[in-house]
N, C-alpha and C positions, 0 to 999 in steps of 0.2 A: 068798880073793876075796869070798866071801859075807860074812865077818865085817867086811871093809873097807867093804862097802856099808852094813852096819848101823851101823858107826861114823859113816859120813858122814850117814846119815839121822838118827841120834841127835844128831849135832852140829848139823844144821840145825834139828831140833826144839828143842834147847836154846837156840840162837841166837834162834829165833822167840819162844820163851817169854821170853827176856831182853828182847828188843825190846818185846814186848807189855807186860811189867812196867814197863819204863822209860816207855812211852807212858802207861800207866795212872797211874803216879806223877806224870808231868808234867801229865796232865789233872786229877788231884786237886789238884795245886798251883795250877793255874789257877782251879779252882772255889773253892778256899779263898781265893785272892787276890781273886776277884770278891766273895765274901761279906764279906771284911774291909775292902775298899776303901771310901773315901768315894764314894757313888754318883755324885755330881756331878763327881767327878774321875776316874772310871773310864776314860773315853775319852781321857784325857790320858796314860794309862799305855801305852807302846808294847808292853809284854809282855802286858797283859791285854786291850787293846781289840780286836785281831783275833779272839781266841777269843770274847769276849763278843758281838761283832757276828755272828759265824758262828752261834753258839748262839741268839742272839736272832732272827736271820733265819729259822732253821728253826722256832722256836717260833711266830713270827708267821705263817708260811705254814700251819702246822698248826692254829692256834687262833684267829687274828684276821682272816685274809684273807677269810674267808667274808662277814663283815659290812663290814669297812673297805676291802676291795679288796686285790689282790695288791701294789699299789704305794702303798697308803695313801690312795687318792683318795676313799674314802668311798662312801656310797650314800645320796643325798638322798631316795630313795623310801622307804627304811627308817629314815631319821633317824640313820644311822651317820655320825659326823663324819669329815671328810677329815683324816687325821692328817698328811698331807704338805703341808697348806696353811700350816702354821706359825701358824695361828690356833687357839689352844688353848681349849677350853671350860672346863676346870678348871686353874687355875694358869698358869704360863708355859712349860710344856714341859720343865722340869728333870727329869733322870733320877729324882731322889728323888720328885718329884710324880707322875710317870708310874708309878713303882713302887707308890706307894700306891693308885692307881686300879686297877692290875692285881691287886694283892693283895686288895683289899676290894670293888672294883666300884662301880657306880653303880646305885642303887635295886635292889641285889642281895639285900637282906634282911640283909646282914651289918651288925652294929652300928657298925663302923668305916667302912662304905661311904658314898659321897656319896648323900645323899637329900634334896637341896634343889632349889628352883627348878623344880618341875614346872610346865609351862605349862598354865594352866586352859583348859578347853573352854568358852569364853564363849557359844557358841550352844546350850548345854544348860541344863536347868533347874537343875542343881547343878554349876556350873563346876569347883569344887575340892573334893576329898574331905576335906582336912584341916580346913577351916573354911568357914563360909558366906561367899560373895561373890556379888554380884548378877550375873545374866547380862547380856549385851548384845543389843540388838535387831539384826536384819539390817542396818538402816541404820547403827547405831553401829559394827558390824563393818566396814562399808564405809568409814566415816569414819576409823577407826583405820588401815585399810589405806592410804587415801589419804595420811594423815600420814606413815606409814613410807616410802611411795614418795617423798614430797617430801624426806625426809631424805637420800636418795641423789641428789637433783637430778633425779628423774624427774617426768614431767608428772603433775600432780594439780590438780584445781580448788582454788583458794585457800580457798573457803568450806568444802569438804570437809576439807581438811588442817587448817583452823583448828578445826573441830569435833572432829576426831580428836585434835588436840593437847590439847584440854581433857579429853578422855576419858583419854588416855594419862597425863597429869600429874595427873588428878583422880580421878573416880569409878571408872575402870577399874583404877587402881592399878598400871599397867604399869611406872611409874618405880621402884617399890619393888624390883624385881629388875633391870630393865635400866638403871636410873640415869636421872637427870634429863636427861642428854645422850644417852640411848639407846645408849650404847657398851658396855653389859653389865657383868657383874661376875664375873670368873674365880674369885672366892672361893666362889661358890655355883653356878657353872655356867650363868649367864645370858648368852646370846650377844649380841654386838654387832649391833645392827640397822641400823647406818649403813654397813656395808661390803658387799662383794660375796660374802661367804662365808655360806652358809646350811646349817644342820644338816639341815633338811628342806625339800624343794622347791627351786625355782630363783630365788626372789626376785621372781617375777612377782606381779601383783595376785591372781591366782587362788590361788597357793600360799600367799601371806600370809593371804588370807581364810580358807583352809582350816585353817591352823595356829591362827589366832585362834579360829575356831569350834570346832574339834575337839580342840585341845590337843596337847601333847607330853609324853611321860614315858619317854624312851629308857632302856634297861637294858643294863648291861654286867655280866657275871657276876663273882663273886669267884673268883679262881684260887688262893687261898691253900692250899686243900686238894687241889688238882689238879695242881700243878706242883712240881718240886724247887726248893728255895730259890734256888740259883744262877741258875735259869732266869728267875725274876721280874726280877732285876736286869739280866740279859743282854737280856731282851725290852724292858725299859724303855729301855736304852741304844740298842737298835736303833730303836725308835719315835722316840726323840729325834733320830736322824739322818735320818728320812724327809724332812723339809722341805729338807734340803741335797742330797738325791740327785737325779740327773738322770733325768727321766721323758720317754721318747721319745713 
């Protein structure tokens, strides 16, 4: 009787070890599949997509939600972009593009990271650290603010907006990053100033004035030495889906 019980226990243990081994092998196969897949086709694979999204969701909650919000809605007070908006600061939101940002970061100090288009602090004596550009007077900051408001059809005195346009397209050099049409440049991370999506602040006159005056230089860390390789791609795939998820 006693030996029969031990045989049953041994059989259960053996079965559990077999199941665990099969699960581990399956997980390794999925990880290898993620690493060898075309990142931009990953979510089209019915075998890889569920595992990638599950793994990416867990990584996002642990490493990204603190800044970008649990649902990717961002934090305008901290200048953390809303990843669920579908308005991408760098690139067009492809998995491969997002993976690059996750790997190397933004102003992270990594040589492959994004380190372009820092917003000058025009109300300071030296607005930009990289090279000299002239500051703007408080009146000029107000004028540019009025021009940007007018681009969204918001009320602004015509004379103020006119003066602001001259600064934007001329001495202020704003067009160099944001474009002649002020619609930004995703190749360098310059946001569109004509829509309702704002990296920092709420798009009001006060928040625009503060951004022009004090500048922006948001930072995203490089995760290349902090996360396993398969997690980078899984996380990028999950972030790619945020704009399509339903948020209550």
